[in-house]
C-alpha positions in Angstrom: 118.3 132.7 126.7 118.0 132.2 130.4 115.2 130.1 131.7 112.7 131.7 134.1 113.4 130.8 137.6 111.1 128.1 138.9 109.6 127.3 135.6 110.7 123.7 135.7 110.9 123.4 139.5 107.4 123.8 140.7 105.3 120.6 141.1 102.5 119.6 138.9 99.1 121.0 140.1 96.1 118.8 140.6 94.4 120.6 137.7 97.3 119.9 135.4 97.3 116.2 136.4 93.6 116.1 135.6 94.2 117.7 132.2 96.9 115.1 131.4 94.8 112.2 132.6 91.7 113.4 130.6 93.7 113.8 127.4 95.9 110.8 127.7 93.2 108.3 128.8 90.9 109.3 126.1 93.7 109.0 123.5 94.6 105.5 124.8 91.1 104.5 124.1 91.1 106.0 120.6 94.2 104.1 119.7 92.8 101.0 121.2 89.8 101.3 119.0 91.9 101.9 115.9 94.3 99.0 116.5 91.5 96.5 117.1 90.8 96.4 113.4 94.5 96.0 112.5 94.9 93.1 114.9 91.6 91.3 113.8 91.8 92.2 110.0 91.8 88.5 109.0 88.8 87.6 111.1 86.9 90.7 110.0 87.7 90.0 106.4 86.1 86.5 106.6 83.0 87.9 108.4 82.3 91.0 106.2 83.7 90.1 102.8 82.6 86.5 102.9 80.8 86.7 99.5 84.2 86.8 97.8 87.0 84.2 97.3 89.8 84.2 99.9 92.2 86.3 97.8 89.6 89.0 97.0 88.4 88.9 100.6 91.9 89.6 101.9 92.3 92.5 99.4 89.2 94.2 100.6 90.1 93.7 104.2 93.5 95.4 103.6 91.7 98.1 101.6 89.3 98.8 104.6 92.3 99.0 106.9 94.2 101.4 104.6 91.1 103.6 104.4 91.5 104.5 108.0 95.1 105.7 107.4 94.4 107.5 104.2 91.7 109.8 105.6 93.6 110.8 108.7 95.0 114.0 107.1 91.5 115.0 106.1 90.4 114.5 109.7 93.3 116.7 110.7 92.0 119.5 108.5 88.4 119.1 109.4 88.9 118.9 113.2 91.9 121.1 113.3 89.9 123.9 111.7 87.1 123.2 114.2 89.5 123.2 117.1 91.0 126.6 116.1 87.5 128.1 115.6 85.4 126.8 118.5 87.9 125.4 121.0 90.1 122.4 121.8 87.9 120.8 124.5 84.7 120.5 122.4 86.5 119.3 119.3 88.4 116.4 120.9 85.2 115.5 122.8 83.5 115.1 119.3 86.4 113.0 118.0 86.2 110.5 120.8 82.5 110.2 120.4 82.8 109.4 116.7 85.7 107.0 117.3 84.0 105.1 120.2 80.6 104.9 118.5 82.1 103.6 115.2 84.1 100.9 117.1 81.0 99.8 119.1 78.9 99.6 116.0 81.5 97.2 114.4 80.9 95.0 117.4 77.1 94.8 116.6 77.3 95.1 112.8 75.6 92.1 111.0 78.0 90.2 108.8 77.8 89.7 105.0 76.0 86.4 105.6 73.2 88.3 107.2 72.8 91.6 105.2 74.9 90.9 102.1 76.9 93.7 100.4 75.7 96.3 102.9 77.9 94.8 105.6 81.3 95.6 103.9 80.0 99.0 102.8 79.0 100.0 106.3 82.3 98.6 107.7 84.4 100.7 105.3 82.3 103.8 106.2 82.9 103.1 109.9 86.7 102.7 109.3 86.8 106.0 107.5 85.0 107.7 110.4 87.5 106.2 112.8 90.4 107.5 110.6 88.8 111.0 110.5 88.3 111.0 114.3 91.9 109.9 114.9 93.0 112.7 112.6 91.5 115.2 114.9 92.2 113.5 118.2 95.9 113.7 118.5 96.3 117.4 117.6 93.5 118.3 120.1 95.0 116.3 123.0 98.6 117.5 122.4 97.5 121.2 122.0 95.2 121.0 125.0 97.9 119.6 127.3 100.7 121.9 125.9 98.5 125.0 126.5 98.0 124.0 130.1 101.7 123.2 130.7 104.1 125.8 132.2 107.0 126.9 130.0 110.0 124.8 130.6 107.9 121.6 131.2 106.0 121.1 128.0 108.1 118.2 126.9 107.5 116.4 130.1 103.7 117.2 130.2 103.0 116.2 126.6 105.1 113.1 126.8 102.2 111.4 128.6 100.2 111.9 125.4 102.9 110.1 123.5 102.6 107.0 125.7 99.0 106.6 124.5 99.6 105.0 121.1 101.8 102.3 122.5 99.4 101.9 125.5 96.5 101.5 123.1 98.3 98.9 121.1 99.3 97.0 124.3 95.7 97.2 125.6 94.2 95.9 122.3 96.6 93.0 122.3 95.9 92.2 125.9 92.1 92.2 125.4 92.3 90.1 122.3 94.6 87.5 123.8 92.5 87.4 127.0 89.3 86.9 125.1 90.8 84.2 122.9 92.1 82.4 126.0 88.8 82.6 127.9 86.5 81.7 125.0 88.7 79.4 122.9 89.6 79.8 119.3 86.5 78.3 117.8 84.1 80.6 119.8 86.4 83.6 119.2 86.2 83.0 115.4 82.4 82.5 115.5 81.4 85.5 117.7 84.0 86.2 120.4 85.9 88.6 118.1 83.1 91.1 118.8 83.9 91.3 122.5 86.9 93.7 122.2 84.8 96.0 120.1 81.9 95.9 122.4 84.1 96.6 125.4 85.0 100.0 123.9 81.6 101.4 125.0 82.8 101.2 128.6 86.1 102.9 127.7 84.1 105.5 125.8 81.9 106.3 128.7 84.8 106.8 131.1 86.6 109.1 128.6 83.6 111.2 127.9 82.8 111.6 131.6 86.4 112.7 132.3 86.5 115.1 129.4 83.2 116.7 130.3 84.7 117.9 133.5 87.5 119.9 131.8 87.8 123.6 131.0 88.9 125.1 127.8 92.7 125.8 127.5 93.8 129.1 128.9 95.6 130.1 125.7 92.5 129.6 123.6 90.3 131.4 126.1 92.7 134.4 126.1 92.8 134.5 122.3 89.0 134.5 122.2 88.7 137.2 124.8 91.2 139.4 122.8 89.5 138.7 119.5 92.8 137.5 117.9 91.5 134.1 116.6 91.7 133.1 113.0 88.6 133.3 110.9 90.0 130.8 108.3 92.6 128.6 110.0 93.1 126.3 107.0 93.8 129.1 104.5 95.9 131.0 107.0 97.9 127.9 107.9 98.5 126.5 104.4 97.6 129.2 102.0 100.3 131.6 103.2 103.8 130.5 102.5 105.2 131.9 105.7 103.1 129.4 107.6 102.9 126.6 105.1 106.7 126.3 104.9 106.8 125.7 108.6 104.3 122.8 108.3 106.3 121.4 105.4 109.6 121.6 107.3 107.9 120.0 110.3 106.8 117.1 108.1 110.1 116.5 106.5 112.4 117.5 109.3 110.6 116.0 112.3 107.5 113.8 111.6 108.6 111.9 108.6 111.5 110.3 110.4 109.6 109.9 113.7 106.9 108.0 111.8 109.1 105.4 110.2 111.0 104.9 113.4 107.8 104.5 115.3 106.3 102.0 112.8 109.6 100.1 112.5 110.0 99.6 116.2 106.4 98.4 116.8 104.6 97.3 113.6 107.4 96.3 111.3 109.0 94.3 114.0 105.7 92.5 114.4 105.5 92.0 110.6 109.1 90.8 110.4 108.8 88.3 113.2 105.5 86.8 111.9 105.6 87.1 108.2 109.3 86.9 107.4 110.6 84.7 110.2 107.5 82.6 110.5 107.2 83.0 114.3 103.7 82.0 115.5 101.2 84.7 116.4 101.1 84.2 120.2 104.9 84.3 120.5 105.2 87.3 118.3 102.5 89.2 120.2 104.1 88.3 123.6 107.6 89.3 122.6 106.3 92.7 121.3 104.1 93.1 124.4 107.1 92.6 126.7 109.2 95.1 124.8 106.4 97.7 125.0 106.0 97.1 128.7 109.8 97.5 129.4 110.5 100.3 127.0 107.5 102.6 127.3 108.8 104.6 130.2 111.2 106.2 127.7 108.4 108.4 126.4 108.3 110.4 129.7 112.1 110.2 130.1 112.9 111.7 126.7 110.0 114.2 127.0 111.5 115.4 130.3 115.0 115.3 128.9 113.9 117.4 125.9 113.0 120.2 128.3 116.7 120.2 129.4 118.6 119.7 126.2 116.1 120.5 123.5 113.7 118.8 121.1 116.0 118.5 118.2 118.9 116.6 119.8 116.5 113.9 121.1 114.3 113.4 118.0 117.1 113.7 115.4 119.4 111.7 117.6 116.9 108.9 117.7 116.4 109.0 113.9 120.2 108.8 113.4 120.8 106.0 115.8 117.9 104.0 114.3 119.2 104.5 110.7 122.7 103.3 111.7 121.7 100.2 113.7 118.5 98.8 112.1 120.3 96.3 109.8 122.5 94.7 112.5 119.6 94.6 115.0 117.2 92.9 112.5 119.9 90.4 111.6 120.3 89.6 115.3 116.5 89.2 115.5 116.7 86.6 112.7 119.5 84.7 114.2 117.7 84.3 117.5 114.1 83.9 116.3 114.7 81.4 113.4 118.3 80.3 113.2 117.6 77.6 110.6 116.1 80.2 108.2 119.1 82.5 108.8 121.5 79.6 107.9 119.4 78.9 104.7 119.7 82.6 103.7 123.5 82.4 104.0 124.1 79.0 102.3 121.4 78.3 99.7 121.7 80.0 96.4 118.4 80.9 94.7 118.0 82.5 91.3 115.2 83.6 89.1 115.9 83.5 85.3 113.5 85.7 83.4 113.4 88.7 81.1 113.9 91.6 83.5 111.8 94.0 81.4 108.7 92.0 82.4 109.3 92.6 86.1 107.3 95.2 88.1 107.9 97.0 91.4 105.1 95.5 93.4 104.0 98.4 95.5 100.5 97.6 96.5 99.4 99.7 99.5 95.6 99.0 99.2 95.9 95.4 98.1 94.0 96.0 94.9 96.8 95.9 92.3 97.3 92.8 90.2 100.7 91.6 89.3 100.3 88.8 86.7 103.6 88.6 84.8 105.6 85.4 85.5 108.5 87.4 86.9 106.2 89.1 89.4 104.5 85.8 90.4 107.8 84.1 91.0 109.3 87.0 93.0 106.2 87.5 95.1 106.0 83.8 95.9 109.7 83.7 97.0 109.2 86.8 99.1 106.2 85.2 100.9 108.3 82.1 101.6 111.1 84.4 103.0 113.6 83.1 100.5 116.6 85.3 99.5 117.2 85.3 95.7 118.7 87.1 92.8 117.4 87.7 89.3 119.3 86.7 86.2 118.3 88.5 83.0 117.2 86.2 80.3 116.1 88.4 77.3 113.1 87.1 75.5 112.3 84.4 78.2 108.7 85.0 79.3 108.3 82.2 81.9 110.4 82.5 85.1 112.6 79.7 86.0 113.4 79.4 89.7 116.5 77.5 90.8 116.7 76.8 94.5 120.0 74.9 95.2 119.8 72.0 92.8 116.0 72.1 92.4 114.2 73.9 89.5 110.6 75.1 89.2 109.1 77.2 86.4 106.0 79.4 86.4 104.7 77.5 83.3 104.0 74.3 85.3 100.7 73.7 87.1 100.4 74.5 90.8 103.6 76.7 90.7 103.2 78.0 94.2 102.9 74.5 95.8 105.7 73.2 93.6 107.9 76.1 94.6 107.2 75.6 98.3 108.1 72.0 98.1 111.3 72.7 96.2 112.3 75.4 98.8 111.9 72.9 101.6 113.7 70.1 99.8 116.6 72.5 99.1 117.1 73.0 102.8 114.9 75.9 103.8 113.1 75.0 107.1 109.4 74.2 107.1 107.2 76.5 109.0 107.0 74.0 111.9 110.8 73.6 112.2 111.9 73.2 115.8 114.5 76.0 115.8 111.8 78.7 115.6 111.3 80.5 118.9 108.1 79.5 120.6 106.6 80.7 123.9 104.2 78.5 125.8 103.0 81.3 128.1 103.3 85.0 128.7 106.2 84.3 131.2 108.1 81.9 129.0 110.9 84.4 128.4 113.5 83.2 130.8 115.9 81.6 128.4 118.8 83.0 126.4 117.0 83.4 123.0 113.8 84.8 124.3 115.6 87.3 126.6 117.8 88.4 123.7 114.8 89.0 121.5 113.0 90.9 124.2 116.2 93.0 124.7 116.5 93.8 121.0 112.8 94.6 120.6 113.0 96.8 123.8 115.9 98.7 122.2 113.7 99.3 119.1 111.0 100.6 121.4 113.4 102.9 123.1 114.3 104.4 119.7 110.5 104.9 119.3 110.4 106.8 122.6 113.3 109.0 121.6 111.6 110.3 118.5 108.0 110.2 119.7 108.4 111.4 123.3 109.2 115.1 122.5 107.3 115.4 119.2 104.1 116.9 120.5 105.9 119.7 122.3 108.1 120.3 119.3 105.1 120.6 117.0 103.0 122.7 119.4 105.9 125.2 119.8 106.3 125.7 116.0 102.9 127.4 115.5 100.9 130.3 117.0 97.7 129.7 119.0 95.4 131.0 116.4 96.2 128.2 113.9 98.1 125.7 116.2 95.5 122.8 116.1 95.2 122.9 112.3 98.9 123.5 111.6 100.4 120.7 113.7 97.7 118.1 112.9 98.2 117.9 109.2 102.0 117.3 109.1 101.6 114.8 112.0 99.0 112.7 110.2 100.5 112.9 106.8 103.8 111.7 108.3 102.3 109.0 110.5 99.3 108.0 108.3 101.1 107.9 105.0 104.9 107.6 105.6 104.4 105.3 108.5 101.2 103.6 107.5 102.5 102.7 104.0 105.6 101.1 105.5 104.5 97.4 105.3 103.4 97.6 101.7 106.6 99.5 100.7 108.9 97.1 102.6 107.3 94.1 100.9 107.7 95.7 97.5 111.4 96.4 98.2 111.9 92.8 99.4 110.2 91.4 96.3 112.2 93.7 94.1 115.7 93.0 95.6 115.3 89.4 96.7 116.7 90.2 100.2 114.4 89.8 103.3 116.3 92.6 105.0 116.1 95.2 102.2 112.7 96.5 103.3 114.7 98.3 106.1 116.1 100.7 103.5 112.8 102.5 103.6 113.0 103.6 107.2 116.8 104.0 107.1 116.7 106.4 104.1 113.7 108.4 105.4 115.1 108.7 109.0 118.5 109.8 107.6 116.8 112.4 105.4 114.9 113.7 108.4 118.2 114.1 110.3 119.6 116.3 107.5 116.5 118.4 106.9 115.7 118.8 110.6 119.3 119.9 111.4 119.2 122.5 108.7 115.6 123.8 108.7 114.0 123.2 112.1 114.8 125.7 115.0 115.2 124.6 118.6 111.9 125.6 120.3 112.2 124.4 123.9 112.4 127.9 125.4 109.6 129.5 123.3 106.7 131.2 125.0 103.7 129.7 123.2 101.4 132.1 125.0 102.9 135.0 123.0 100.6 135.6 120.0 103.2 136.4 117.3 100.6 136.1 114.5 98.7 139.4 114.9 100.5 141.7 117.2 98.1 141.1 120.0 99.0 141.9 123.6 101.2 139.1 124.8 99.8 136.9 127.5 102.4 136.0 130.1 101.8 132.8 132.0 103.5 132.2 135.3 107.2 131.9 134.7 106.7 132.5 131.0 109.8 132.8 128.8 110.5 135.4 126.2 109.8 134.1 122.6 112.8 133.2 120.4 113.2 134.7 117.0 110.6 133.7 114.4 111.0 130.6 112.2 113.0 130.8 109.0 
């Protein structure tokens, strides 16, 4: 189909720039708010779950963090329905008010030492409110921008929304590191952790002021004027198979793969460096921050490119490249970040002799499950120590016997965890303080071969993120009609990112503990990304030339925007 002349050639108008700024800036702040908790979970756990022992405290801190992810699809339904009924502008104005207020209240919330059990209860409620708000924010911002964008440039316009998650993460890291540096660790642990949460009130005020200046989207106003809006967006979107199957294909053929690539390139890389490779927190955050800074321009690049070559080739291509290259890239990260640990993986043989029938798959997304069998205790302890091992079946043997090189430890002996850690070190595994671990002394301490190599690899992972994430908003918007667009695109997006993406760390740890290979957690994103390539190639149509102003849901008079394109055939 021929592209309308001038559709992609005319410059962005001042009003369109304002729309993008309002939507993107507000969404940056929303993600900033959401990531603060993730970055400060350990500190918050000590402050709000202090009445429990350390293990239980950590469990509840993880549970509170998980709650924010788990309720995101509910937020997508609640605010998606509201957005399709009353409008995009007012709905995502509500979401940012809820998000910002919840975050600010965390900054002034009394701790468990002051108000007892009420502190953790209020904290979890606030986390759930944040998750609900975030569930409605993204769909509103993406829909609002897309419905202001001219045909032929939606990928480029909505790509600015896609930068916001990475920018929010970067901003939260920057504020936390700056606050720690200025106040010192002791003061930060005492009360300085509140400062990043309190600063969100300034960001909230700016966002609300900008959004109050905006008008409703032209597509929504046109739909309201013609009386073609949906009276029951949720039942129309998901209660009718002709619409529900599109949301299902969008989840499995686009968002599922995008989510795991996104979380692998940013969060799992952070987890792998810190938890598996034992790199200190400052160095880990600085390496990730540099990669985000260098790679984030790819969001706009690939959004723009998707207007030229299509959404599918970019998104599915990113999933495919990621699936093929993750294992060699993470091996390269290990070799440069902690070469002594990498050598130990290659040379030291570790086995666990135990009755295999007593072993569990230690999937624990909320941190509340208990794994008490000797096999599970031994495998989890080895996984936490980043030791590669294999399991030898010993039928009838209840206690697990761990052999690390020539050293042997059994779960029956007292202080098993300490004895195992000592045996691992004596066998040749490096201590956490070994001098081969990469360590940065300042934010600009990257001009050496190993640091530059790591930044380069991590930047490549971020570029994969930009490939799959840059065009995703345009792709989702173009799949659904105006009357149910907010609702329809929000649910698959948040199931994909909140569940498939958000559960990645727990799933990866369970796979590592199950297999005894510190790299095996990568099978989770590799398999899901590969599945998305297959499903997306077969079931998702190319939508870059669709006219989203054409209401194909009710036979309404079609609204033709300047340079609008004829709609393509309907979805399968």
